[in-house]
C-alpha positions in Angstrom: 0.3 0.2 0.1 1.8 3.3 -1.1 1.5 6.8 -0.4 2.2 9.7 -2.0 5.4 9.4 -4.5 4.9 5.7 -4.1 6.6 5.9 -0.5 5.1 3.3 1.6 2.4 4.1 4.0 3.0 4.7 7.5 0.5 4.1 10.6 0.6 5.2 14.0 0.2 2.5 16.1 -0.3 3.0 20.1 0.8 0.1 22.4 0.1 -0.2 25.8 3.2 -0.6 27.7 3.5 -1.5 31.6 2.6 -4.0 33.7 0.4 -4.2 36.8 1.8 -1.7 38.7 0.7 1.3 35.7 1.5 2.1 32.5 0.7 3.8 28.9 0.3 4.1 25.5 3.7 4.8 23.7 3.2 5.7 20.0 5.0 4.0 17.2 4.8 4.7 13.2 4.7 1.5 11.5 5.3 1.2 7.4 2.2 -0.7 6.3 2.5 -3.1 3.5 -0.2 -5.0 1.5 -2.1 -7.7 3.3 -0.5 -6.7 6.9 -2.6 -7.6 10.1 -1.8 -5.6 13.6 0.3 -8.6 14.7 2.7 -8.3 11.7 2.8 -4.4 13.4 3.7 -5.4 16.8 6.1 -7.9 15.1 8.0 -5.1 13.2 7.8 -3.0 16.4 9.6 -5.7 18.3 12.1 -6.4 15.6 12.7 -2.2 14.9 11.7 -0.2 17.9 11.1 -2.3 20.9 12.7 -5.2 21.2 11.5 -6.0 25.2 7.8 -5.6 23.8 5.7 -8.8 25.4 3.1 -10.2 23.3 1.9 -13.7 22.9 1.3 -15.1 20.0 1.4 -18.9 17.9 0.3 -19.7 14.6 -0.7 -16.3 12.9 -3.3 -18.0 11.8 -6.5 -17.3 13.8 -6.4 -21.0 15.1 -4.5 -20.6 18.4 -6.4 -18.0 20.0 -3.1 -16.7 21.7 -2.8 -13.0 20.2 -6.0 -12.0 21.7 -5.8 -8.0 22.5 -8.4 -4.9 22.5 -7.7 -2.9 18.7 -9.3 0.7 19.2 -11.3 -0.5 21.8 -13.0 -3.6 20.8 -11.6 -7.4 21.8 -10.0 -8.7 18.7 -7.0 -11.1 17.6 -4.4 -9.6 16.2 -3.6 -11.6 13.7 -7.1 -11.3 12.0 -7.4 -7.9 12.4 -5.8 -6.5 9.3 -4.5 -2.8 9.1 -6.2 -1.3 6.0 -9.3 -2.1 8.1 -8.5 1.5 9.3 -8.7 4.8 7.6 -5.5 6.5 6.5 -4.1 8.4 9.2 -6.1 6.8 11.9 -4.3 6.1 15.3 -4.6 2.2 15.8 -4.4 1.3 19.6 -3.8 -1.9 21.0 -4.3 -3.1 24.5 -4.5 -6.1 26.4 -7.4 -7.5 27.7 -9.4 -5.5 30.2 -10.9 -8.4 31.7 -8.1 -10.4 33.0 -5.3 -9.4 35.5 -2.2 -7.5 33.4 1.1 -9.2 33.4 3.4 -7.1 31.0 2.4 -5.2 28.1 0.1 -7.0 26.1 -0.1 -10.2 28.0 -2.6 -11.3 30.5 -3.0 -14.0 32.8 -6.0 -16.0 31.8 -5.3 -18.9 34.4 -8.7 -18.3 35.8 -10.5 -20.0 32.6 -8.8 -23.1 33.2 -9.8 -23.3 36.6 -13.4 -22.5 35.3 -12.9 -25.5 33.2 -11.7 -28.2 36.0 -15.1 -27.2 37.3 -17.5 -28.6 34.6 -18.4 -32.0 34.9 -16.6 -34.3 31.9 -18.8 -36.2 29.0 -20.3 -39.0 30.7 -21.9 -41.5 28.5 -25.4 -42.7 29.4 -25.4 -46.2 30.1 -26.2 -48.4 27.7 -26.7 -45.7 25.0 -26.1 -46.9 21.4 -23.3 -45.0 19.8 -25.5 -44.1 16.6 -27.4 -40.7 16.2 -28.5 -38.4 13.4 -26.3 -36.0 11.3 -28.0 -32.8 12.7 -27.1 -33.7 15.5 -23.3 -33.9 15.1 -23.8 -30.7 13.5 -25.4 -29.1 16.5 -22.4 -30.2 18.4 -19.8 -29.8 16.0 -20.6 -25.8 15.9 -19.4 -25.4 20.0 -16.3 -27.4 19.2 -14.6 -24.9 16.8 -13.9 -22.5 19.8 -10.1 -22.0 20.0 -10.2 -20.3 23.7 -9.2 -17.2 22.8 -11.3 -15.7 25.6 -12.4 -12.7 23.6 -15.9 -13.8 24.6 -14.9 -13.5 28.1 -13.3 -10.2 27.9 -16.0 -8.6 26.2 -18.6 -9.7 28.5 -20.0 -7.2 30.7 -20.6 -9.5 33.6 -17.0 -10.2 33.8 -15.5 -6.9 32.8 -17.4 -4.4 34.4 -18.7 -6.2 37.1 -15.7 -8.4 37.9 -18.2 -11.5 39.0 -15.7 -14.0 38.2 -16.5 -15.5 41.4 -20.2 -16.4 40.3 -20.3 -16.4 36.5 -18.5 -18.5 34.5 -18.4 -16.8 31.2 -19.7 -17.4 27.6 -16.8 -19.5 26.8 -17.5 -22.0 29.4 -21.8 -22.1 28.5 -20.2 -23.1 25.1 -18.4 -25.7 26.7 -21.2 -27.0 28.7 -24.0 -26.6 25.4 -21.4 -29.0 23.7 -21.8 -31.7 26.5 -25.8 -31.2 27.3 -26.5 -31.3 23.6 -24.6 -34.5 22.9 -26.7 -37.2 22.3 -25.3 -39.7 24.0 -24.0 -37.6 27.3 -26.2 -38.2 30.2 -24.5 -35.8 32.8 -26.9 -32.9 34.4 -25.2 -29.9 34.8 -27.9 -27.4 34.9 -27.7 -27.5 39.0 -24.1 -26.4 38.2 -25.4 -23.5 35.4 -27.9 -22.5 38.0 -25.7 -22.4 41.4 -22.4 -22.0 40.1 -21.9 -20.7 36.7 -23.8 -18.0 37.0 -26.1 -18.4 34.0 -28.9 -16.5 35.4 -26.2 -13.2 35.4 -26.3 -13.2 31.5 -28.6 -11.0 29.8 -28.2 -12.3 26.3 -26.8 -9.1 25.0 -24.8 -11.0 22.1 -21.5 -9.1 22.5 -19.6 -12.4 23.1 -21.3 -13.9 19.7 -19.9 -10.8 18.1 -16.4 -10.7 18.6 -16.1 -14.6 18.5 -13.9 -15.0 15.3 -15.0 -18.6 14.7 -18.1 -17.4 14.3 -20.4 -19.5 17.0 -23.5 -18.2 17.8 -23.1 -18.0 21.6 -26.1 -16.5 23.0 -28.7 -18.1 20.3 -27.5 -21.6 19.8 -25.8 -22.1 23.8 -26.9 -19.4 26.2 -30.5 -19.1 25.5 -30.9 -23.3 24.9 -29.1 -23.6 28.5 -31.5 -20.9 30.0 -34.4 -23.5 29.0 -33.1 -26.3 30.4 -32.4 -24.5 33.7 -35.7 -23.3 33.8 -37.4 -26.4 32.7 -35.2 -28.6 35.4 -35.7 -25.8 38.2 -38.5 -23.5 37.6 -41.1 -25.6 35.8 -44.2 -26.1 38.5 -45.4 -28.9 37.0 -42.9 -30.8 37.4 -41.8 -29.4 41.2 -45.5 -30.6 41.8 -45.0 -33.8 40.7 -41.9 -34.8 42.2 -43.5 -33.6 45.7 -46.1 -36.1 45.3 -44.0 -38.8 44.7 -41.8 -37.7 47.4 -38.9 -36.9 45.3 -36.4 -33.9 45.5 -37.3 -31.2 43.5 -35.1 -31.4 40.9 -35.7 -34.9 40.2 -36.2 -35.9 36.8 
């Protein structure tokens, strides 16, 4: 991409530099080449201006989920955000994900997510279940398995981002994982109590911001969260079910 007189266009890239004790955006002027993405700009800065710039990345193909950051305020994969998306002369701000503790520069500590994952009951096939199912069942579950764990949905979710309710809310990434388990035609585990009491599913007000930032195009809200909400309501708030269980002398949440 060329500017006046054939010279390479330059972009102003403002990168956050600092750690948990504080920091600020530092401005760099980066030459822009055709096809360049934000991660390329960060690599150029590392190579030519700031070799100590900390950034997490791996595949540069939008499949590892490592290079998550906030580009002009939007949670994004740096390797999937093209520089020519921005108007010439428009500064490009690159900051770490806000929702997670800052380690240094663009690197955050996302280990909390893995602790949440450990608390989810694993796949448990129903006793005697036949391992055959319809293609539609496969397709439904397969969508959720596209997740690359970039945690952009966790970063943008206001329950975690603005209200900091990590102790009460699992977040959209893990609603996707639970949906993949709950909607598997062979799985026999019931996770609705976990969703209701531990994962905080009721705190989600389905704004769809998580769906908007998902680089894999997973319909997080419509296909995972809303169906899970319906299951929780059916299982724990259905008056007829509660009455029937009471008449049978069984716990209110019995199947």
